[in-house]
C-alpha positions as CSV (number, residue, x, y, z in Angstrom):
1,M,105.8,129.2,85.5
2,P,108.0,130.9,82.4
3,P,109.5,128.0,79.9
4,E,112.6,129.2,81.1
5,E,111.8,129.0,84.7
6,V,110.3,124.9,83.9
7,K,113.8,124.1,82.3
8,G,115.7,125.8,85.3
9,L,114.1,123.1,88.3
10,I,114.4,120.1,85.6
11,E,118.3,121.0,85.2
12,A,118.8,121.2,89.4
13,F,116.9,118.5,89.4
14,R,119.6,116.5,87.3
15,G,121.6,117.7,88.9
16,K,120.9,116.4,92.4
17,Y,119.4,113.8,91.2
18,V,121.6,112.1,88.6
19,D,121.3,108.9,89.3
20,V,117.4,109.4,89.3
21,A,117.5,112.1,85.5
22,N,120.3,108.8,84.3
23,Y,117.6,106.1,84.5
24,L,114.8,108.4,83.4
25,Q,116.7,108.8,80.4
26,N,117.9,105.4,80.4
27,C,113.6,104.6,79.8
28,K,113.1,107.2,77.1
29,D,116.1,106.0,74.8
30,A,114.8,102.3,75.6
31,V,112.1,103.6,73.0
32,T,113.9,103.3,70.2
33,D,116.6,100.5,71.1
34,P,116.5,98.4,72.1
35,G,112.4,98.9,71.2
36,Y,111.2,97.6,75.2
37,L,111.5,97.9,78.4
38,Q,111.9,95.1,81.1
39,N,110.6,95.2,84.9
40,P,112.1,93.4,88.0
41,W,109.6,90.5,87.5
42,G,110.1,90.0,84.0
43,R,107.3,92.1,82.7
44,Y,107.9,93.9,78.9
45,R,107.0,96.8,77.7
46,Y,107.2,96.9,73.2
47,F,106.9,100.4,71.8
48,P,106.3,100.0,68.0
49,V,108.2,101.4,65.9
50,S,107.5,105.1,64.0
51,Q,108.9,108.4,62.8
52,D,106.2,110.4,63.7
53,D,108.4,112.6,67.0
54,G,104.8,112.8,68.4
55,V,104.2,109.2,68.6
56,I,107.7,108.3,69.8
57,A,106.8,111.4,72.7
58,G,104.0,109.4,73.9
59,F,105.8,106.2,73.7
60,Q,108.9,108.0,76.1
61,R,105.8,109.6,78.6
62,E,104.8,105.8,79.0
63,A,108.7,104.8,79.6
64,L,109.7,106.7,82.6
65,N,105.7,105.4,84.0
66,F,106.2,101.5,82.9
67,N,108.6,100.1,85.3
68,I,107.1,101.3,88.7
69,Q,104.0,101.0,87.9
70,A,104.3,97.6,86.5
71,T,106.9,96.5,88.9
72,V,104.4,97.7,92.1
73,A,101.7,95.7,90.2
74,D,103.6,92.8,90.0
75,T,104.9,93.0,93.1
76,L,100.6,93.5,94.3
77,T,100.0,89.7,92.7
78,A,103.1,87.9,93.6
79,A,101.0,89.4,97.5
80,L,98.1,88.1,96.5
81,I,99.7,85.0,95.5
82,N,101.4,84.7,99.1
83,F,97.8,85.6,100.9
84,Y,96.3,82.0,99.1
85,Y,98.5,80.0,99.8
86,Y,98.9,81.9,103.8
87,R,95.4,80.2,104.4
88,K,96.7,76.8,103.6
89,I,99.7,76.7,106.1
90,R,97.4,78.9,108.4
91,P,93.4,77.6,108.1
92,E,92.6,78.7,111.3
93,I,93.0,82.6,110.9
94,E,90.0,82.8,108.6
95,F,90.3,86.0,105.6
96,K,89.1,86.6,102.3
97,L,90.5,89.3,99.2
98,C,88.5,91.3,98.7
99,L,89.7,94.1,96.1
100,S,93.0,95.5,95.5
101,N,93.6,98.4,93.8
102,H,97.3,99.6,92.8
103,D,99.5,99.0,96.1
104,A,96.6,98.1,98.9
105,I,94.5,95.3,99.2
106,I,91.0,94.9,100.7
107,T,90.3,91.9,103.3
108,M,87.9,90.8,105.3
109,C,87.9,88.8,108.3
110,P,85.8,87.9,112.0
111,A,87.0,90.9,115.0
112,K,88.5,88.7,117.0
113,H,91.1,87.4,114.2
114,V,91.8,91.3,113.2
115,K,95.2,91.8,115.1
116,V,96.6,88.2,114.2
117,M,95.7,89.9,110.2
118,C,97.6,93.5,111.1
119,E,100.4,91.5,113.4
120,E,101.2,88.8,111.3
121,V,99.1,87.9,108.1
122,I,99.6,91.1,106.1
123,P,102.8,92.1,106.9
124,F,104.2,88.5,106.2
125,C,102.3,88.7,102.6
126,M,103.0,92.0,101.7
127,C,106.6,92.4,103.1
128,E,108.6,89.7,104.2
129,A,108.0,87.3,101.6
130,C,107.6,89.7,98.9
131,E,111.0,91.0,97.9
132,V,111.1,92.5,94.2
133,P,113.6,90.6,92.2
134,E,117.1,91.9,91.7
135,I,116.5,95.1,93.7
136,G,115.6,93.5,96.7
137,L,113.0,96.0,97.6
138,K,109.9,95.3,99.9
139,Y,106.8,96.5,100.7
140,T,106.8,98.6,103.9
141,L,103.1,99.4,105.1
142,G,101.0,102.2,105.7
143,E,97.8,102.9,108.0
144,F,95.4,99.9,108.9
145,D,91.8,101.4,108.2
146,I,88.8,98.9,109.7
147,S,85.5,99.3,109.9
148,T,82.6,97.2,109.7
149,R,81.4,98.4,106.2
150,W,83.6,99.2,103.1
151,G,84.5,103.1,102.7
152,E,82.6,104.1,106.2
153,H,83.9,104.9,108.9
154,T,82.9,102.8,112.2
155,A,83.5,104.5,115.4
156,P,86.3,102.8,117.8
157,E,83.7,102.4,119.6
158,E,81.8,100.2,117.8
159,L,85.3,98.1,117.0
160,L,86.0,97.7,120.4
161,A,82.7,96.1,121.3
162,L,83.2,94.2,117.8
163,G,86.3,92.5,119.8
164,V,88.9,94.1,117.7
165,D,91.8,94.4,119.4
166,R,92.4,98.3,120.9
167,K,95.6,98.8,119.7
168,Y,93.0,98.6,116.0
169,C,90.1,100.7,116.5
170,G,91.7,103.9,115.8
171,F,91.6,105.2,119.2
172,K,93.2,109.0,119.7
173,E,95.5,108.5,122.6
174,K,96.3,110.9,124.7
175,K,100.2,111.9,125.3
């Protein structure tokens, strides 16, 4: 794509999404004044003083990503803490936290607890009790991937035979 065409696309974006363009510009400007950014959870990213335009440009690219990535990471950390405390409130629901990955959490639980995990535990810990400070944003859940072995597809019939509620087995219902 020719540079003139790219420049036109960028200007069109800035014209249509003025608030986003201003936000991104403020992130870039913060690299030199005041020299840091702070996300809603209170995490800081400081930028060393530099006179090198290449270094400053690199810091500006980092600044564009910082608030979004750090806010997602800190919100996921808050969700993990919620899971820890949920276990104390409802010890009869057996589950283990296995892995967190950017904006997802991998858990293990007995088949008999899949439904309550999907309908109560996960929505509470990741959405209802996990609000980004000052902004009021909350996670919205995507799809649940239920399997007997991490990273491998489990046939719906196998999940059903194990006692997983049909709703979470992955059957493709005919319409």
